[in-house]
C-alpha positions in Angstrom: 33.9 131.9 -22.6 33.3 129.2 -20.0 36.8 129.6 -18.7 36.3 133.3 -18.3 33.0 132.9 -16.5 34.6 130.3 -14.1 37.4 132.7 -13.3 35.0 135.5 -12.7 32.9 133.5 -10.3 36.0 132.2 -8.5 37.2 135.7 -7.9 33.8 137.0 -6.8 32.9 134.2 -4.4 35.7 131.7 -3.5 38.7 134.1 -3.0 36.8 136.6 -0.7 35.4 133.7 1.4 38.8 132.2 1.8 40.3 135.7 2.7 37.6 136.3 5.3 38.3 132.9 6.9 42.0 133.6 7.1 41.4 137.0 8.7 38.9 135.5 11.1 41.3 132.8 12.1 43.9 135.5 12.8 41.6 137.0 15.4 41.7 134.1 17.7 44.7 135.4 19.6 42.8 138.7 20.2 39.8 137.2 21.9 39.6 138.2 25.5 42.1 141.0 25.0 41.4 144.8 25.4 42.2 147.2 22.7 42.0 150.9 22.2 41.4 152.3 18.7 43.6 155.4 18.8 42.4 158.7 17.3 46.0 159.6 16.4 46.2 156.7 14.0 43.1 158.0 12.2 44.4 161.6 12.2 47.8 160.5 10.7 46.0 158.6 7.9 46.8 155.0 8.9 44.9 152.2 7.0 43.5 150.7 10.2 39.8 149.6 9.9 37.9 147.9 12.7 34.5 147.7 11.2 33.2 150.6 9.2 33.7 154.4 8.9 30.8 155.1 11.2 32.4 153.0 13.9 35.7 154.9 13.5 34.1 158.3 13.8 31.7 157.6 16.7 32.4 157.7 20.4 34.2 154.3 20.5 37.4 155.9 19.2 39.9 156.2 22.1 37.7 154.0 24.3 38.9 150.7 25.7 36.9 147.8 24.3 37.0 144.1 25.0 37.1 141.6 22.1 34.6 139.0 23.2 34.2 136.9 20.2 34.0 136.6 16.4 30.7 136.2 14.7 31.9 134.1 11.8 28.4 133.7 10.3 27.8 137.4 10.0 31.5 138.2 9.5 31.7 140.7 12.4 33.5 141.3 15.6 31.7 141.1 18.9 33.0 143.8 21.2 32.1 144.9 24.7 32.4 148.4 26.2 32.3 149.0 30.0 30.7 152.3 30.8 31.6 154.6 33.7 28.7 153.2 35.8 30.0 149.7 35.4 27.4 148.5 32.9 28.5 146.8 29.8 27.4 147.3 26.2 27.8 144.8 23.4 28.9 146.2 20.0 29.0 144.4 16.7 31.0 145.6 13.7 29.6 145.3 10.2 32.7 143.5 8.9 35.9 141.7 9.9 39.0 143.6 9.1 42.7 142.8 10.0 43.6 143.7 13.5 47.3 144.1 12.8 47.4 147.7 13.8 45.0 147.6 16.7 46.6 148.6 20.0 46.2 145.8 22.6 46.4 147.1 26.1 48.0 143.9 27.3 50.8 144.4 24.7 51.6 147.9 26.1 52.0 146.3 29.6 54.3 143.7 28.0 56.3 146.4 26.3 56.8 148.4 29.4 58.0 145.4 31.4 60.3 144.4 28.6 61.8 147.8 27.6 61.8 150.2 30.6 65.2 150.4 32.1 66.9 148.7 29.2 69.8 150.4 27.5 69.9 150.2 23.7 72.8 150.8 21.3 72.4 151.5 17.6 73.6 149.0 15.1 72.6 151.3 12.3 72.7 155.1 13.0 70.6 156.1 10.0 67.5 157.9 11.3 67.4 155.8 14.4 65.8 158.5 16.7 62.4 160.1 16.2 60.4 162.9 17.6 56.9 164.4 16.8 56.3 167.9 15.7 53.5 170.2 16.9 51.0 168.5 14.5 52.0 165.1 15.7 53.9 164.1 12.5 57.2 162.2 13.0 60.6 163.5 12.0 63.7 161.3 12.3 67.4 161.9 12.7 70.6 159.8 13.0 71.5 158.1 16.2 75.0 158.5 17.6 77.3 155.5 17.0 77.9 153.4 20.2 75.9 155.9 22.3 73.8 154.2 25.0 70.1 155.1 24.9 68.2 154.2 28.1 64.5 153.7 27.8 62.6 155.7 30.4 59.0 155.0 29.3 56.9 153.3 26.6 54.0 154.9 24.8 51.8 154.1 21.8 53.3 154.8 18.4 51.9 156.8 15.6 51.7 154.0 13.0 51.0 150.3 12.9 54.6 149.7 11.7 55.9 151.6 14.7 53.4 150.5 17.3 55.5 151.7 20.3 57.5 154.7 21.2 60.5 153.8 23.4 61.0 157.2 25.1 64.7 158.2 25.8 63.5 161.6 27.1 60.3 163.6 27.1 60.4 164.2 23.4 62.7 161.8 21.6 62.1 158.1 21.1 63.0 154.9 19.3 60.3 153.2 17.4 59.5 149.5 18.0 57.0 147.3 16.1 56.7 144.4 18.7 56.2 144.6 22.4 59.0 142.2 23.3 61.6 142.4 20.5 64.5 144.8 20.3 64.1 147.0 17.2 66.2 145.6 14.3 68.5 148.7 14.1 69.4 148.4 17.8 70.9 146.0 20.3 70.9 145.7 24.0 74.5 144.4 24.0 77.1 147.1 24.6 79.2 147.1 21.4 82.4 148.0 23.2 81.9 145.0 25.5 81.0 142.9 22.5 84.1 144.0 20.7 86.3 143.2 23.7 84.8 139.8 23.9 85.4 139.3 20.2 89.0 140.5 20.6 89.6 138.1 23.5 88.2 135.2 21.5 90.4 136.1 18.6 93.4 136.2 20.9 92.6 132.8 22.3 92.2 131.4 18.8 95.5 132.9 17.7 97.2 131.5 20.7 96.0 128.0 19.8 97.2 128.5 16.2 100.5 129.9 17.5 101.1 126.8 19.6 100.4 124.5 16.6 102.8 126.4 14.3 105.6 126.5 16.9 105.2 122.8 17.6 105.4 122.0 13.9 108.1 124.4 12.7 109.7 126.1 15.7 112.2 123.5 17.0 115.2 125.5 15.8 113.8 129.0 16.3 115.8 131.3 18.5 114.6 132.5 21.9 114.4 136.1 20.7 112.2 135.1 17.8 109.9 133.1 20.1 109.7 136.1 22.5 108.6 138.3 19.6 106.0 135.8 18.5 104.6 135.5 21.9 104.3 139.3 22.1 102.5 139.4 18.8 105.4 141.2 17.1 107.2 140.8 13.7 110.4 142.0 12.2 112.2 141.9 8.8 114.0 138.6 8.4 111.3 136.4 9.9 110.0 133.5 7.9 106.5 133.3 6.7 105.7 130.6 9.3 107.1 132.8 12.1 105.0 135.8 10.9 101.9 133.6 10.8 102.6 132.3 14.3 102.7 135.9 15.5 99.9 137.5 13.4 97.9 134.6 12.0 97.3 133.4 8.5 97.3 136.0 5.8 93.9 136.0 4.1 94.8 138.5 1.3 97.9 138.0 -0.8 99.3 138.5 -4.2 102.1 136.4 -5.7 104.7 137.5 -8.2 107.4 135.2 -9.7 110.7 136.6 -11.0 114.3 135.6 -11.6 115.0 136.5 -8.0 112.4 134.1 -6.6 108.8 134.2 -5.5 107.6 137.5 -4.1 104.4 137.6 -2.1 102.6 140.8 -1.0 100.3 140.1 2.0 97.8 142.5 3.6 97.0 142.3 7.3 94.2 144.8 7.3 93.4 144.4 11.0 97.0 145.5 11.6 97.0 148.2 9.0 100.1 146.7 7.4 101.2 145.1 4.1 104.1 142.7 4.1 106.4 141.5 1.4 108.0 138.1 1.4 110.7 136.9 -1.0 111.2 133.2 -0.9 109.2 133.1 2.3 111.4 135.6 4.2 109.9 138.9 5.3 111.6 141.8 3.5 109.2 144.8 3.8 106.7 146.0 6.4 104.7 149.0 5.1 101.5 150.8 6.0 98.4 149.9 3.9 
């Protein structure tokens, strides 16, 4: 009974106090920043809460407010509104709630500086592009593979998990959660250039390996064989070392032993070929 009573008191008083302190500490980065509590977030049913329902429904929605301070004692936010006549008004919320989905105006400036003019390429095409229907709800569709999407503008998003709209035209956009981080399903590196760079690096690595193999085993190789190897070509009759010097090490093989010797089937998937060696001499070149 005592244990149950202790647990109940702990949950009622200790846990909430700790949670409020954590939330309040998270507010420090917001002090001195301006935010706007967007009506569209309320309309679309987001879970954002600044203070209380009355605060959300009154005239402060869609108004720019300054986060002046946190009243830890009364567990409330101290906000400031600047009216059209230049006078300021201090507002206190009744409670402290997470500000994860509050739209900080300074963040929109950061996002515009970071994104506008950038060209993004999809790394995952699945529902990468979005647009809003007449009621403001979002529909998504697949991006086009390797297609460049240039960001023309940045606007507020509809949800806290998609805080920004990276506009690729007047209606369609890419969603972004952070003001200065490329969305996880996109990259700002042209995949074709990236592939060319990867191919060039692979060629350089293969050339290094080729030189090592030729130095170790190629003293008696014919000039015609060396010419093929340097061109990255293979032919029936080449030894396994000669093929590896030309195409690299086989990473996928299957060995079969018989009365005729050791037969090895080796797949070079990047070449689209499967090779058969018998006693380390190339006998068959076939498509995979």
